N, CA, C, O and the ligand as a Tripos MOL2 file, in Angstrom:
@<TRIPOS>MOLECULE
protein
  221   219    56     0     0
PROTEIN
NO_CHARGES

@<TRIPOS>ATOM
      1 N           0.8450   -1.1840    0.0000 N.3       1 MET1
      2 CA          0.0000    0.0000    0.0000 C.3       1 MET1
      3 C           0.8870    1.2430    0.0000 C.2       1 MET1
      4 O           2.0200    1.2230    0.4810 O.2       1 MET1
      5 N           0.3500    2.2970   -0.5410 N.am      2 ALA2
      6 CA          1.1330    3.5290   -0.6080 C.3       2 ALA2
      7 C           0.2000    4.7250   -0.5810 C.2       2 ALA2
      8 O          -0.9270    4.6920   -1.0750 O.2       2 ALA2
      9 N           0.7210    5.7750    0.0150 N.am      3 LYS3
     10 CA         -0.0420    7.0170    0.0030 C.3       3 LYS3
     11 C           0.1160    7.6760   -1.3530 C.2       3 LYS3
     12 O           1.1850    7.6210   -1.9610 O.2       3 LYS3
     13 N          -0.9390    8.2930   -1.8180 N.am      4 VAL4
     14 CA         -0.9320    8.9800   -3.1000 C.3       4 VAL4
     15 C          -1.5320   10.3740   -2.8840 C.2       4 VAL4
     16 O          -2.1520   10.6230   -1.8500 O.2       4 VAL4
     17 N          -1.3560   11.2750   -3.8400 N.am      5 PRO5
     18 CA         -1.9830   12.6000   -3.6920 C.3       5 PRO5
     19 C          -3.5050   12.4590   -3.5560 C.2       5 PRO5
     20 O          -4.0960   11.5410   -4.1250 O.2       5 PRO5
     21 N          -4.1320   13.3610   -2.8100 N.am      6 PRO6
     22 CA         -5.5730   13.2520   -2.5750 C.3       6 PRO6
     23 C          -6.3680   13.2310   -3.8800 C.2       6 PRO6
     24 O          -6.0520   13.9470   -4.8300 O.2       6 PRO6
     25 N          -7.3960   12.4030   -3.9020 N.am      7 PHE7
     26 CA         -8.3150   12.3720   -5.0520 C.3       7 PHE7
     27 C          -9.7110   12.0360   -4.5390 C.2       7 PHE7
     28 O          -9.8780   11.5090   -3.4390 O.2       7 PHE7
     29 N         -10.7110   12.3550   -5.3660 N.am      8 HIS8
     30 CA        -12.1000   12.0910   -4.9850 C.3       8 HIS8
     31 C         -12.9300   11.8850   -6.2380 C.2       8 HIS8
     32 O         -12.4470   12.0810   -7.3530 O.2       8 HIS8
     33 N         -14.1830   11.4880   -6.0480 N.am      9 SER9
     34 CA        -15.0860   11.3100   -7.1810 C.3       9 SER9
     35 C         -15.8750   12.5880   -7.4040 C.2       9 SER9
     36 O         -16.3080   13.2290   -6.4460 O.2       9 SER9
     37 N         -16.0650   12.9590   -8.6570 N.am     10 SER10
     38 CA        -16.8640   14.1450   -8.9520 C.3      10 SER10
     39 C         -18.3520   13.8530   -8.7880 C.2      10 SER10
     40 O         -19.1760   14.7670   -8.8060 O.2      10 SER10
     41 N         -18.6910   12.5760   -8.6290 N.am     11 GLN11
     42 CA        -20.0910   12.2130   -8.4420 C.3      11 GLN11
     43 C         -20.4280   12.1820   -6.9600 C.2      11 GLN11
     44 O         -19.6160   11.7240   -6.1560 O.2      11 GLN11
     45 N         -21.6230   12.6650   -6.5780 N.am     12 PRO12
     46 CA        -22.0280   12.6070   -5.1720 C.3      12 PRO12
     47 C         -22.1430   11.1580   -4.7140 C.2      12 PRO12
     48 O         -22.5810   10.2920   -5.4720 O.2      12 PRO12
     49 N         -21.7470   10.9020   -3.4700 N.am     13 ALA13
     50 CA        -21.8700    9.5610   -2.9070 C.3      13 ALA13
     51 C         -23.3340    9.2760   -2.6170 C.2      13 ALA13
     52 O         -24.1110   10.1790   -2.3080 O.2      13 ALA13
     53 N         -23.6950    8.0020   -2.7240 N.am     14 ARG14
     54 CA        -25.0600    7.6160   -2.3940 C.3      14 ARG14
     55 C         -25.1160    7.2120   -0.9310 C.2      14 ARG14
     56 O         -24.2940    6.4170   -0.4750 O.2      14 ARG14
     57 N         -26.0860    7.7550   -0.1850 N.am     15 PRO15
     58 CA        -26.2250    7.3550    1.2230 C.3      15 PRO15
     59 C         -26.3420    5.8410    1.3260 C.2      15 PRO15
     60 O         -26.9720    5.2460    0.4510 O.2      15 PRO15
     61 N         -25.7770    5.1710    2.3370 N.am     16 PRO16
     62 CA        -25.1710    5.7970    3.5130 C.3      16 PRO16
     63 C         -23.7170    6.2290    3.3090 C.2      16 PRO16
     64 O         -23.0770    6.6970    4.2500 O.2      16 PRO16
     65 N         -23.2010    6.0800    2.1140 N.am     17 LYS17
     66 CA        -21.8150    6.5240    1.8800 C.3      17 LYS17
     67 C         -21.7550    8.0420    1.9190 C.2      17 LYS17
     68 O         -22.6770    8.7330    1.4850 O.2      17 LYS17
     69 N         -20.6530    8.5380    2.4450 N.am     18 ARG18
     70 CA        -20.4740    9.9790    2.5170 C.3      18 ARG18
     71 C         -19.4950   10.4190    1.4390 C.2      18 ARG18
     72 O         -18.6990    9.6310    0.9290 O.2      18 ARG18
     73 N         -19.5790   11.6910    1.1130 N.am     19 ASP19
     74 CA        -18.5970   12.2610    0.1890 C.3      19 ASP19
     75 C         -17.2690   12.4050    0.9280 C.2      19 ASP19
     76 O         -17.1770   13.1230    1.9240 O.2      19 ASP19
     77 N         -16.2630   11.7300    0.4410 N.am     20 VAL20
     78 CA        -14.9540   11.7560    1.0900 C.3      20 VAL20
     79 C         -13.8780   11.8540    0.0130 C.2      20 VAL20
     80 O         -14.1570   11.7360   -1.1800 O.2      20 VAL20
     81 N         -12.6500   12.0710    0.4590 N.am     21 TYR21
     82 CA        -11.5390   11.9670   -0.4780 C.3      21 TYR21
     83 C         -10.6450   10.8110   -0.0400 C.2      21 TYR21
     84 O         -10.7130   10.3610    1.1040 O.2      21 TYR21
     85 N          -9.8270   10.3460   -0.9380 N.am     22 HIS22
     86 CA         -8.9480    9.2070   -0.6790 C.3      22 HIS22
     87 C          -7.4970    9.6290   -0.8760 C.2      22 HIS22
     88 O          -7.1980   10.5560   -1.6300 O.2      22 HIS22
     89 N          -6.6040    8.9290   -0.1810 N.am     23 ASP23
     90 CA         -5.1810    9.2310   -0.3690 C.3      23 ASP23
     91 C          -4.3270    7.9610   -0.2730 C.2      23 ASP23
     92 O          -3.1510    8.0180    0.0860 O.2      23 ASP23
     93 N          -4.9390    6.8160   -0.5990 N.am     24 ASN24
     94 CA         -4.1850    5.5670   -0.5430 C.3      24 ASN24
     95 C          -4.5840    4.6910   -1.7210 C.2      24 ASN24
     96 O          -5.7710    4.5250   -2.0010 O.2      24 ASN24
     97 N          -3.6050    4.1350   -2.4050 N.am     25 ASN25
     98 CA         -3.9200    3.3590   -3.6060 C.3      25 ASN25
     99 C          -4.3710    1.9380   -3.2820 C.2      25 ASN25
    100 O          -4.6200    1.1500   -4.1940 O.2      25 ASN25
    101 N          -4.4810    1.5980   -1.9990 N.am     26 SER26
    102 CA         -5.0030    0.2880   -1.6150 C.3      26 SER26
    103 C          -6.4600    0.3540   -1.1830 C.2      26 SER26
    104 O          -7.0460   -0.6710   -0.8340 O.2      26 SER26
    105 N          -7.0500    1.5380   -1.2000 N.am     27 CYS27
    106 CA         -8.4410    1.6930   -0.7820 C.3      27 CYS27
    107 C          -9.3660    1.1860   -1.8840 C.2      27 CYS27
    108 O          -9.3630    1.7160   -2.9950 O.2      27 CYS27
    109 N         -10.1600    0.1550   -1.5730 N.am     28 THR28
    110 CA        -11.0450   -0.4040   -2.5970 C.3      28 THR28
    111 C         -12.0860    0.6140   -3.0310 C.2      28 THR28
    112 O         -12.4740    0.6690   -4.1980 O.2      28 THR28
    113 N         -12.5310    1.4170   -2.0750 N.am     29 GLU29
    114 CA        -13.5380    2.4190   -2.4150 C.3      29 GLU29
    115 C         -12.9650    3.4540   -3.3810 C.2      29 GLU29
    116 O         -13.6160    3.8580   -4.3440 O.2      29 GLU29
    117 N         -11.7380    3.8690   -3.1010 N.am     30 GLY30
    118 CA        -11.0980    4.8220   -3.9980 C.3      30 GLY30
    119 C         -10.8460    4.2110   -5.3650 C.2      30 GLY30
    120 O         -10.9870    4.8740   -6.3930 O.2      30 GLY30
    121 N         -10.4700    2.9310   -5.3610 N.am     31 ASN31
    122 CA        -10.1860    2.2650   -6.6280 C.3      31 ASN31
    123 C         -11.4520    2.0150   -7.4370 C.2      31 ASN31
    124 O         -11.3920    1.7900   -8.6460 O.2      31 ASN31
    125 N         -12.6080    2.0560   -6.7580 N.am     32 ASN32
    126 CA        -13.8710    1.8400   -7.4610 C.3      32 ASN32
    127 C         -14.3360    3.0700   -8.2190 C.2      32 ASN32
    128 O         -15.2600    2.9940   -9.0290 O.2      32 ASN32
    129 N         -13.6960    4.2040   -7.9580 N.am     33 ILE33
    130 CA        -14.0730    5.4230   -8.6830 C.3      33 ILE33
    131 C         -13.6700    5.2560  -10.1460 C.2      33 ILE33
    132 O         -12.5040    5.0010  -10.4480 O.2      33 ILE33
    133 N         -14.6160    5.3980  -11.0310 N.am     34 GLU34
    134 CA        -14.3040    5.2900  -12.4510 C.3      34 GLU34
    135 C         -13.4130    6.4610  -12.8660 C.2      34 GLU34
    136 O         -13.5660    7.5860  -12.3880 O.2      34 GLU34
    137 N         -12.4870    6.1640  -13.7610 N.am     35 SER35
    138 CA        -11.4700    7.1560  -14.1150 C.3      35 SER35
    139 C         -12.0900    8.4470  -14.6290 C.2      35 SER35
    140 O         -11.5220    9.5240  -14.4440 O.2      35 SER35
    141 N         -13.2490    8.3480  -15.2720 N.am     36 GLN36
    142 CA        -13.8570    9.5580  -15.8250 C.3      36 GLN36
    143 C         -14.3730   10.4870  -14.7340 C.2      36 GLN36
    144 O         -14.5690   11.6770  -14.9770 O.2      36 GLN36
    145 N         -14.5970    9.9490  -13.5220 N.am     37 TYR37
    146 CA        -15.1050   10.7570  -12.4210 C.3      37 TYR37
    147 C         -14.0260   11.0850  -11.4000 C.2      37 TYR37
    148 O         -14.2790   11.8060  -10.4350 O.2      37 TYR37
    149 N         -12.8330   10.5610  -11.6090 N.am     38 ARG38
    150 CA        -11.7620   10.7650  -10.6340 C.3      38 ARG38
    151 C         -11.1890   12.1690  -10.7850 C.2      38 ARG38
    152 O         -10.8320   12.5900  -11.8850 O.2      38 ARG38
    153 N         -11.1050   12.8870   -9.6690 N.am     39 ARG39
    154 CA        -10.5830   14.2560   -9.6720 C.3      39 ARG39
    155 C          -9.4670   14.3680   -8.6380 C.2      39 ARG39
    156 O          -9.4930   13.7140   -7.5950 O.2      39 ARG39
    157 N          -8.5040   15.1980   -8.9500 N.am     40 ASN40
    158 CA         -7.4280   15.4470   -7.9980 C.3      40 ASN40
    159 C          -7.8980   16.3910   -6.8980 C.2      40 ASN40
    160 O          -8.7740   17.2300   -7.1100 O.2      40 ASN40
    161 N          -7.2950   16.2360   -5.7100 N.am     41 GLY41
    162 CA         -7.5960   17.1250   -4.6030 C.3      41 GLY41
    163 C          -8.6250   16.5270   -3.6510 C.2      41 GLY41
    164 O          -9.1910   15.4630   -3.9010 O.2      41 GLY41
    165 N          -8.8500   17.2450   -2.5520 N.am     42 THR42
    166 CA         -9.7430   16.7350   -1.5150 C.3      42 THR42
    167 C         -11.2060   17.0720   -1.7950 C.2      42 THR42
    168 O         -12.1000   16.4280   -1.2460 O.2      42 THR42
    169 N         -11.4610   18.0620   -2.6340 N.am     43 GLY43
    170 CA        -12.8300   18.4760   -2.8830 C.3      43 GLY43
    171 C         -13.4850   19.0880   -1.6500 C.2      43 GLY43
    172 O         -14.7050   19.2470   -1.6040 O.2      43 GLY43
    173 N         -12.6670   19.4330   -0.6470 N.am     44 GLY44
    174 CA        -13.2100   19.9930    0.5890 C.3      44 GLY44
    175 C         -13.9120   18.9550    1.4460 C.2      44 GLY44
    176 O         -14.6960   19.2920    2.3330 O.2      44 GLY44
    177 N         -13.6220   17.6900    1.1730 N.am     45 ARG45
    178 CA        -14.2970   16.5980    1.8840 C.3      45 ARG45
    179 C         -13.4030   16.0190    2.9780 C.2      45 ARG45
    180 O         -12.1880   16.2160    2.9550 O.2      45 ARG45
    181 N         -13.9960   15.3090    3.9330 N.am     46 PRO46
    182 CA        -13.1830   14.6340    4.9510 C.3      46 PRO46
    183 C         -12.4910   13.4040    4.3560 C.2      46 PRO46
    184 O         -12.8950   12.8870    3.3140 O.2      46 PRO46
    185 N         -11.4520   12.9550    5.0360 N.am     47 LEU47
    186 CA        -10.7040   11.7860    4.5730 C.3      47 LEU47
    187 C         -11.5390   10.5200    4.7470 C.2      47 LEU47
    188 O         -12.2170   10.3330    5.7570 O.2      47 LEU47
    189 N         -11.4700    9.6600    3.7350 N.am     48 CYS48
    190 CA        -12.1100    8.3450    3.7730 C.3      48 CYS48
    191 C         -11.6250    7.5520    4.9950 C.2      48 CYS48
    192 O         -10.4340    7.5420    5.3040 O.2      48 CYS48
    193 N         -12.5590    6.8930    5.6800 N.am     49 GLU49
    194 CA        -12.1490    6.1770    6.8970 C.3      49 GLU49
    195 C         -11.3000    4.9510    6.5750 C.2      49 GLU49
    196 O         -10.4880    4.5320    7.4000 O.2      49 GLU49
    197 N         -11.4730    4.3770    5.4050 N.am     50 HIS50
    198 CA        -10.6120    3.2450    5.0160 C.3      50 HIS50
    199 C          -9.1730    3.7450    4.8030 C.2      50 HIS50
    200 O          -8.2120    3.1330    5.2690 O.2      50 HIS50
    201 N          -9.0530    4.8540    4.0990 N.am     51 CYS51
    202 CA         -7.7190    5.4200    3.8720 C.3      51 CYS51
    203 C          -7.0660    5.8010    5.2020 C.2      51 CYS51
    204 O          -5.8550    5.6540    5.3680 O.2      51 CYS51
    205 N          -7.8640    6.2850    6.1380 N.am     52 ALA52
    206 CA         -7.3170    6.6760    7.4380 C.3      52 ALA52
    207 C          -6.7070    5.4690    8.1380 C.2      52 ALA52
    208 O          -5.6850    5.5970    8.8120 O.2      52 ALA52
    209 N          -7.3280    4.2830    7.9850 N.am     53 LYS53
    210 CA         -6.8090    3.0780    8.6230 C.3      53 LYS53
    211 C          -5.6030    2.5220    7.9010 C.2      53 LYS53
    212 O          -4.7730    1.8400    8.5030 O.2      53 LYS53
    213 N          -5.4990    2.8090    6.6100 N.am     54 LEU54
    214 CA         -4.4120    2.2560    5.8010 C.3      54 LEU54
    215 C          -3.1050    3.0250    6.0040 C.2      54 LEU54
    216 O          -2.0460    2.5690    5.5720 O.2      54 LEU54
    217 N          -3.1720    4.1610    6.6440 N.am     55 LYS55
    218 CA         -1.9650    4.9840    6.8040 C.3      55 LYS55
    219 C          -0.8680    4.2600    7.5550 C.2      55 LYS55
    220 O           0.2070    4.8200    7.7680 O.2      55 LYS55
    221 ZN        -10.3990    5.6690    0.7060 Zn       56 ZN56
@<TRIPOS>BOND
     1     1     2 1
     2     2     3 1
     3     3     4 2
     4     3     5 am
     5     5     6 1
     6     6     7 1
     7     7     8 2
     8     7     9 am
     9     9    10 1
    10    10    11 1
    11    11    12 2
    12    11    13 am
    13    13    14 1
    14    14    15 1
    15    15    16 2
    16    15    17 am
    17    17    18 1
    18    18    19 1
    19    19    20 2
    20    19    21 am
    21    21    22 1
    22    22    23 1
    23    23    24 2
    24    23    25 am
    25    25    26 1
    26    26    27 1
    27    27    28 2
    28    27    29 am
    29    29    30 1
    30    30    31 1
    31    31    32 2
    32    31    33 am
    33    33    34 1
    34    34    35 1
    35    35    36 2
    36    35    37 am
    37    37    38 1
    38    38    39 1
    39    39    40 2
    40    39    41 am
    41    41    42 1
    42    42    43 1
    43    43    44 2
    44    43    45 am
    45    45    46 1
    46    46    47 1
    47    47    48 2
    48    47    49 am
    49    49    50 1
    50    50    51 1
    51    51    52 2
    52    51    53 am
    53    53    54 1
    54    54    55 1
    55    55    56 2
    56    55    57 am
    57    57    58 1
    58    58    59 1
    59    59    60 2
    60    59    61 am
    61    61    62 1
    62    62    63 1
    63    63    64 2
    64    63    65 am
    65    65    66 1
    66    66    67 1
    67    67    68 2
    68    67    69 am
    69    69    70 1
    70    70    71 1
    71    71    72 2
    72    71    73 am
    73    73    74 1
    74    74    75 1
    75    75    76 2
    76    75    77 am
    77    77    78 1
    78    78    79 1
    79    79    80 2
    80    79    81 am
    81    81    82 1
    82    82    83 1
    83    83    84 2
    84    83    85 am
    85    85    86 1
    86    86    87 1
    87    87    88 2
    88    87    89 am
    89    89    90 1
    90    90    91 1
    91    91    92 2
    92    91    93 am
    93    93    94 1
    94    94    95 1
    95    95    96 2
    96    95    97 am
    97    97    98 1
    98    98    99 1
    99    99   100 2
   100    99   101 am
   101   101   102 1
   102   102   103 1
   103   103   104 2
   104   103   105 am
   105   105   106 1
   106   106   107 1
   107   107   108 2
   108   107   109 am
   109   109   110 1
   110   110   111 1
   111   111   112 2
   112   111   113 am
   113   113   114 1
   114   114   115 1
   115   115   116 2
   116   115   117 am
   117   117   118 1
   118   118   119 1
   119   119   120 2
   120   119   121 am
   121   121   122 1
   122   122   123 1
   123   123   124 2
   124   123   125 am
   125   125   126 1
   126   126   127 1
   127   127   128 2
   128   127   129 am
   129   129   130 1
   130   130   131 1
   131   131   132 2
   132   131   133 am
   133   133   134 1
   134   134   135 1
   135   135   136 2
   136   135   137 am
   137   137   138 1
   138   138   139 1
   139   139   140 2
   140   139   141 am
   141   141   142 1
   142   142   143 1
   143   143   144 2
   144   143   145 am
   145   145   146 1
   146   146   147 1
   147   147   148 2
   148   147   149 am
   149   149   150 1
   150   150   151 1
   151   151   152 2
   152   151   153 am
   153   153   154 1
   154   154   155 1
   155   155   156 2
   156   155   157 am
   157   157   158 1
   158   158   159 1
   159   159   160 2
   160   159   161 am
   161   161   162 1
   162   162   163 1
   163   163   164 2
   164   163   165 am
   165   165   166 1
   166   166   167 1
   167   167   168 2
   168   167   169 am
   169   169   170 1
   170   170   171 1
   171   171   172 2
   172   171   173 am
   173   173   174 1
   174   174   175 1
   175   175   176 2
   176   175   177 am
   177   177   178 1
   178   178   179 1
   179   179   180 2
   180   179   181 am
   181   181   182 1
   182   182   183 1
   183   183   184 2
   184   183   185 am
   185   185   186 1
   186   186   187 1
   187   187   188 2
   188   187   189 am
   189   189   190 1
   190   190   191 1
   191   191   192 2
   192   191   193 am
   193   193   194 1
   194   194   195 1
   195   195   196 2
   196   195   197 am
   197   197   198 1
   198   198   199 1
   199   199   200 2
   200   199   201 am
   201   201   202 1
   202   202   203 1
   203   203   204 2
   204   203   205 am
   205   205   206 1
   206   206   207 1
   207   207   208 2
   208   207   209 am
   209   209   210 1
   210   210   211 1
   211   211   212 2
   212   211   213 am
   213   213   214 1
   214   214   215 1
   215   215   216 2
   216   215   217 am
   217   217   218 1
   218   218   219 1
   219   219   220 2
@<TRIPOS>SUBSTRUCTURE
     1 MET1         2 RESIDUE 1 A MET
     2 ALA2         6 RESIDUE 1 A ALA
     3 LYS3        10 RESIDUE 1 A LYS
     4 VAL4        14 RESIDUE 1 A VAL
     5 PRO5        18 RESIDUE 1 A PRO
     6 PRO6        22 RESIDUE 1 A PRO
     7 PHE7        26 RESIDUE 1 A PHE
     8 HIS8        30 RESIDUE 1 A HIS
     9 SER9        34 RESIDUE 1 A SER
    10 SER10       38 RESIDUE 1 A SER
    11 GLN11       42 RESIDUE 1 A GLN
    12 PRO12       46 RESIDUE 1 A PRO
    13 ALA13       50 RESIDUE 1 A ALA
    14 ARG14       54 RESIDUE 1 A ARG
    15 PRO15       58 RESIDUE 1 A PRO
    16 PRO16       62 RESIDUE 1 A PRO
    17 LYS17       66 RESIDUE 1 A LYS
    18 ARG18       70 RESIDUE 1 A ARG
    19 ASP19       74 RESIDUE 1 A ASP
    20 VAL20       78 RESIDUE 1 A VAL
    21 TYR21       82 RESIDUE 1 A TYR
    22 HIS22       86 RESIDUE 1 A HIS
    23 ASP23       90 RESIDUE 1 A ASP
    24 ASN24       94 RESIDUE 1 A ASN
    25 ASN25       98 RESIDUE 1 A ASN
    26 SER26      102 RESIDUE 1 A SER
    27 CYS27      106 RESIDUE 1 A CYS
    28 THR28      110 RESIDUE 1 A THR
    29 GLU29      114 RESIDUE 1 A GLU
    30 GLY30      118 RESIDUE 1 A GLY
    31 ASN31      122 RESIDUE 1 A ASN
    32 ASN32      126 RESIDUE 1 A ASN
    33 ILE33      130 RESIDUE 1 A ILE
    34 GLU34      134 RESIDUE 1 A GLU
    35 SER35      138 RESIDUE 1 A SER
    36 GLN36      142 RESIDUE 1 A GLN
    37 TYR37      146 RESIDUE 1 A TYR
    38 ARG38      150 RESIDUE 1 A ARG
    39 ARG39      154 RESIDUE 1 A ARG
    40 ASN40      158 RESIDUE 1 A ASN
    41 GLY41      162 RESIDUE 1 A GLY
    42 THR42      166 RESIDUE 1 A THR
    43 GLY43      170 RESIDUE 1 A GLY
    44 GLY44      174 RESIDUE 1 A GLY
    45 ARG45      178 RESIDUE 1 A ARG
    46 PRO46      182 RESIDUE 1 A PRO
    47 LEU47      186 RESIDUE 1 A LEU
    48 CYS48      190 RESIDUE 1 A CYS
    49 GLU49      194 RESIDUE 1 A GLU
    50 HIS50      198 RESIDUE 1 A HIS
    51 CYS51      202 RESIDUE 1 A CYS
    52 ALA52      206 RESIDUE 1 A ALA
    53 LYS53      210 RESIDUE 1 A LYS
    54 LEU54      214 RESIDUE 1 A LEU
    55 LYS55      218 RESIDUE 1 A LYS
    56 ZN56       221 GROUP 0 **** ****
């Protein structure tokens, strides 16, 4: 696993998922973001809880 620059999906998350950003390339949720919706930066969102555990 490795930390990567922050990225997020340009699409709103569907409840109960929250809008978050990711910073780890081992996060399955982050990896599920389709490339066309993947954006650089945090988007002003909180860090994904999976990524927080992967640190
Ligand atoms: Zn994540």
